[in-house]
Structure formats: structure tokens, C-alpha cells
C-alpha positions as CSV (number, residue, x, y, z in Angstrom):
1,X,-54.1,28.3,-51.5
2,X,-52.9,31.6,-50.8
3,X,-50.4,33.6,-53.2
4,X,-47.3,35.7,-51.3
5,X,-47.3,39.3,-52.1
6,X,-44.1,41.1,-53.0
7,X,-43.7,44.4,-50.5
8,X,-45.0,47.2,-52.7
9,X,-42.1,49.2,-54.5
10,X,-40.0,46.0,-54.3
11,X,-38.5,45.0,-57.6
12,X,-39.0,41.5,-58.7
13,X,-35.3,40.1,-58.8
14,X,-34.5,41.3,-55.3
15,X,-35.2,38.6,-52.7
16,X,-35.7,39.5,-49.0
17,X,-32.6,39.1,-46.8
18,X,-32.0,36.0,-45.1
19,X,-32.7,35.6,-41.4
20,X,-29.3,33.7,-40.8
21,X,-26.9,36.0,-42.1
22,X,-24.4,38.1,-39.1
23,X,-22.3,40.2,-41.4
24,X,-18.8,41.5,-40.2
25,X,-16.0,43.3,-41.7
26,X,-12.6,41.5,-41.8
27,X,-9.2,42.6,-42.6
28,X,-7.3,39.9,-44.9
29,X,-3.7,41.2,-44.4
30,X,-2.0,42.1,-41.1
31,X,-1.9,45.6,-39.6
32,X,2.0,46.1,-40.8
33,X,1.0,45.2,-44.3
34,X,0.8,47.7,-47.2
35,X,-2.1,45.9,-48.8
36,X,-5.1,46.3,-46.0
37,X,-8.2,44.2,-48.0
38,X,-11.3,44.2,-46.0
39,X,-14.0,41.7,-46.7
40,X,-17.4,41.1,-45.6
41,X,-17.9,37.8,-44.1
42,X,-20.8,35.8,-42.8
43,X,-20.3,34.9,-39.4
44,X,-23.5,32.7,-39.4
45,X,-21.5,30.2,-41.5
46,X,-19.1,29.1,-38.9
47,X,-20.3,26.4,-36.1
48,X,-17.8,27.8,-33.7
49,X,-19.2,31.6,-34.3
50,X,-22.4,30.2,-33.4
51,X,-21.1,28.5,-30.3
52,X,-19.5,31.9,-29.1
53,X,-22.5,33.9,-29.9
54,X,-24.4,31.9,-27.5
55,X,-22.0,32.0,-24.7
56,X,-21.0,28.5,-25.1
57,X,-17.0,29.0,-26.2
58,X,-15.1,31.8,-24.5
59,X,-14.1,34.7,-26.4
60,X,-10.2,33.6,-26.2
61,X,-10.9,30.4,-27.3
62,X,-13.0,31.6,-30.5
63,X,-9.8,33.9,-30.8
64,X,-7.5,31.0,-30.8
65,X,-9.7,28.9,-33.1
66,X,-9.7,31.9,-35.6
67,X,-5.7,31.7,-35.9
68,X,-5.6,28.1,-36.3
69,X,-8.4,28.5,-39.1
70,X,-6.1,31.6,-40.8
71,X,-3.4,29.3,-40.6
72,X,-5.4,26.4,-42.3
73,X,-6.4,28.3,-45.1
74,X,-3.0,30.4,-45.6
75,X,-1.5,27.0,-45.8
76,X,-3.6,26.2,-48.7
77,X,-5.2,23.1,-46.7
78,X,-8.9,23.6,-47.6
79,X,-9.9,21.6,-50.4
80,X,-10.4,23.2,-53.7
81,X,-13.8,23.9,-55.0
82,X,-12.8,24.6,-58.6
83,X,-10.2,23.1,-61.0
84,X,-6.8,24.2,-61.2
85,X,-6.4,25.9,-64.4
86,X,-2.4,25.9,-64.1
87,X,-0.4,24.2,-67.3
88,X,0.2,20.7,-66.8
89,X,3.8,19.6,-65.8
90,X,6.1,18.9,-68.8
91,X,3.5,20.8,-71.0
92,X,5.3,23.6,-73.6
93,X,3.1,26.3,-71.9
94,X,5.5,26.4,-69.0
95,X,5.0,23.5,-66.7
96,X,8.2,22.4,-67.3
97,X,8.2,19.5,-65.1
98,X,9.5,21.4,-62.2
99,X,7.5,21.1,-59.0
100,X,5.4,24.1,-57.5
101,X,7.2,26.4,-55.3
102,X,5.0,27.0,-52.5
103,X,5.3,30.5,-51.2
104,X,7.1,31.4,-47.8
105,X,4.1,32.7,-46.2
106,X,2.3,29.4,-47.1
107,X,5.0,27.4,-45.5
108,X,5.0,29.2,-42.4
109,X,1.4,28.8,-42.2
110,X,1.8,25.0,-42.5
111,X,4.5,24.7,-39.7
112,X,2.3,27.1,-37.4
113,X,-0.9,24.9,-38.1
114,X,1.0,21.7,-37.5
115,X,2.4,23.0,-34.3
116,X,-1.0,24.1,-33.0
117,X,-2.5,20.8,-33.7
118,X,0.6,19.0,-32.0
119,X,0.0,21.4,-28.8
120,X,-3.7,20.3,-28.7
121,X,-2.5,17.0,-28.2
122,X,-3.6,13.5,-29.5
123,X,-7.3,13.0,-30.3
124,X,-7.8,16.6,-30.3
125,X,-6.5,17.5,-33.5
126,X,-9.6,15.8,-35.1
127,X,-12.5,17.5,-33.6
128,X,-10.3,20.7,-34.2
129,X,-9.8,20.1,-37.8
130,X,-13.3,19.4,-38.4
131,X,-15.1,21.9,-36.9
132,X,-12.5,24.8,-36.7
133,X,-11.1,24.1,-40.0
134,X,-13.7,22.4,-42.2
135,X,-17.0,24.2,-40.7
136,X,-18.5,21.1,-39.8
137,X,-21.0,21.2,-37.3
138,X,-20.7,19.5,-33.8
139,X,-23.3,16.6,-34.5
140,X,-21.7,16.0,-37.9
141,X,-18.0,15.9,-36.5
142,X,-19.5,13.5,-33.6
143,X,-21.0,11.1,-36.2
144,X,-17.8,11.1,-38.6
145,X,-15.7,10.1,-35.4
146,X,-18.0,7.7,-34.0
147,X,-18.6,9.5,-30.8
148,X,-21.1,9.5,-28.5
149,X,-24.0,12.3,-28.9
150,X,-22.8,15.6,-26.9
151,X,-19.4,14.3,-26.4
152,X,-18.1,16.7,-29.2
153,X,-18.7,20.1,-27.6
154,X,-16.8,18.7,-24.4
155,X,-13.8,17.5,-26.3
156,X,-13.6,20.9,-28.6
157,X,-13.9,22.9,-25.4
158,X,-10.7,21.3,-24.1
159,X,-9.0,21.5,-27.6
160,X,-9.7,25.0,-27.8
161,X,-8.3,25.4,-24.2
162,X,-4.8,23.7,-25.1
163,X,-5.1,26.3,-28.3
164,X,-5.7,29.5,-26.1
165,X,-2.3,28.3,-24.1
166,X,-0.5,27.3,-27.1
167,X,-1.0,30.8,-28.7
168,X,-0.3,32.5,-25.2
169,X,-3.7,34.1,-25.2
170,X,-4.5,33.7,-21.3
């Protein structure tokens, strides 16, 4: 049994950089906003970015998918990873029994998302939601939707073409 050696001069708590990372800088706020927060994202996490890097998705299709995913996230549609720590409705700490008031940007993002999925057409919104918004791989999406193998890529490309025309990118 061979023992792996750490490179000379490397501390024990630093791990080598994983090979499946493609880091890029992204701006969170629009260009006209006062706060222009910049974050580092791993493009290798997105199945659509993986397809785009290999030339299987056109740049306009990828841009349209990014707009859809941005609206999906801004609308608060993504599942929560942690528990909400807000006061319970009707509690003395400020819940007051009143429903939460979503922001205007959240409401408009939800309207833009719904309009884009409706423009894609019936049957195409499912693949957009799974691959673009939730980040499922094509194989996982095909299995979940009960589709034959290799059908997901064709349907995804059709849905992305509809998004490109909806966003008037072409």
C-alpha cells in the first residue's frame, strides 16, 4: 500500500484545488443599482454551463437560461435549505398574524418567470424548471419526467430556443 505524500511546504489543512471548478465573477445587482456586489461562482455546478462550454448550447440560449434562472431565484422559488427564524404568525415577537409582504422586485421577478415559462409552451416548462432552475442533470431530468434516454437534450434545446425568442435576444 502506497502512502500519498503532501507537497513540500504545503500545510496539512490546505487541500489541493478540485479539478471540477470553473470560477467566474458575477455581479448581483443590475448596472444601474447603487450596490454592485460581486461574487465568485462556480460555473461547473450548472449542467447548462457544462453543455455551453462543450458547444452543445448556443451562447444566446445560455444567456436566456441565465435570465430565467435569475428571475427564478429573485422570485424566491428555490427550496429553502435551512429553517426560517422569523417570528411565528401571531406571536408576541412581531408576527402579528399578518401575512408576509413580498417585495415588489420579488413579485415582478415571479411575473417575468411565469411569462417566460408560458412563452416556452406546454410541456417545455418542466425541462426548463428541472435543468435551468433546479440544476438537475439531463439524465436525472429525463428519468424524473419519464422520458426516453437522450430525449432531454432535444427538448431542452427547443425550450431554450423559445426562451431566446421570448427575451428577444435573437
